C-alpha positions in Angstrom: 0.0 0.0 0.0 1.3 3.5 -0.9 1.9 6.0 1.9 -0.7 8.8 2.0 1.6 11.3 0.4 2.2 9.1 -2.6 -1.4 8.5 -3.5 -2.9 10.4 -6.5 -6.3 10.7 -4.8 -7.3 10.1 -1.2 -10.4 8.4 0.3 -12.1 10.3 3.1 -10.2 8.4 5.8 -6.8 9.4 4.4 -7.9 13.0 3.5 -9.1 13.5 7.1 -5.9 12.0 8.4 -3.9 14.4 6.2 -5.8 17.3 7.7 -5.7 15.8 11.2 -9.5 15.9 11.6 -12.2 13.2 11.8 -14.0 11.9 8.7 -17.3 13.2 10.1 -15.8 16.7 10.4 -14.3 16.4 6.8 -17.8 15.7 5.4 -19.4 18.5 7.5 -16.8 21.0 6.3 -17.2 19.8 2.7 -21.0 20.2 2.8 -20.8 23.7 4.3 -18.1 24.8 1.9 -15.6 25.5 4.6 -13.1 23.2 3.0 -12.0 24.8 -0.3 -11.1 21.7 -2.4 -14.1 19.8 -3.7 -13.8 16.0 -3.8 -13.9 14.1 -7.0 -16.9 11.7 -7.2 -16.4 8.1 -8.5 -19.7 6.5 -8.1 -20.5 6.8 -4.4 -16.9 7.4 -3.4 -15.5 10.9 -2.7 -11.8 11.3 -3.4 -9.6 14.3 -2.6 -6.5 15.5 -4.3 -3.7 15.5 -1.7 -1.7 18.2 -3.5 -4.8 20.5 -3.6 -5.5 19.8 0.1 -1.8 20.8 0.9 -2.0 23.9 -1.3 -5.3 24.8 0.4 -3.7 24.5 3.9 -0.6 26.5 2.7 -3.0 29.3 1.5 -4.6 29.6 5.0 -7.6 27.3 4.6 -9.9 29.7 2.9 -13.6 28.8 2.4 -14.5 27.2 -0.9 -15.8 30.3 -2.7 -12.6 32.2 -2.0 -10.5 29.1 -2.7 -12.1 28.7 -6.2 -11.5 32.4 -6.9 -7.8 32.0 -5.9 -7.4 28.9 -8.1 -9.1 30.6 -11.1 -6.7 33.6 -10.7 -3.7 31.3 -10.5 -4.8 29.5 -13.7 -5.4 32.8 -15.5 -1.9 34.1 -14.5 -0.4 30.8 -15.7 -2.2 31.1 -19.0 -1.0 34.7 -19.4 2.6 33.6 -18.9 2.4 31.1 -21.7 
């Protein structure tokens, strides 16, 4: 089994462990939009990108609306540089 940091996508248990919170709190914060990154849905399974979770924490854990604006601005800046 890969270490959490090597996985491409994390199940809720691993995403919660990465953030040092419970799975219940992870789901509550996801539903309320307090966690910026949205999970990917594969059937009934929610999966989180560990790199995006780490970037979100490094950015100060903004709420989803602000996080999405920040990511869009980063993407636009990157497109302008190319």
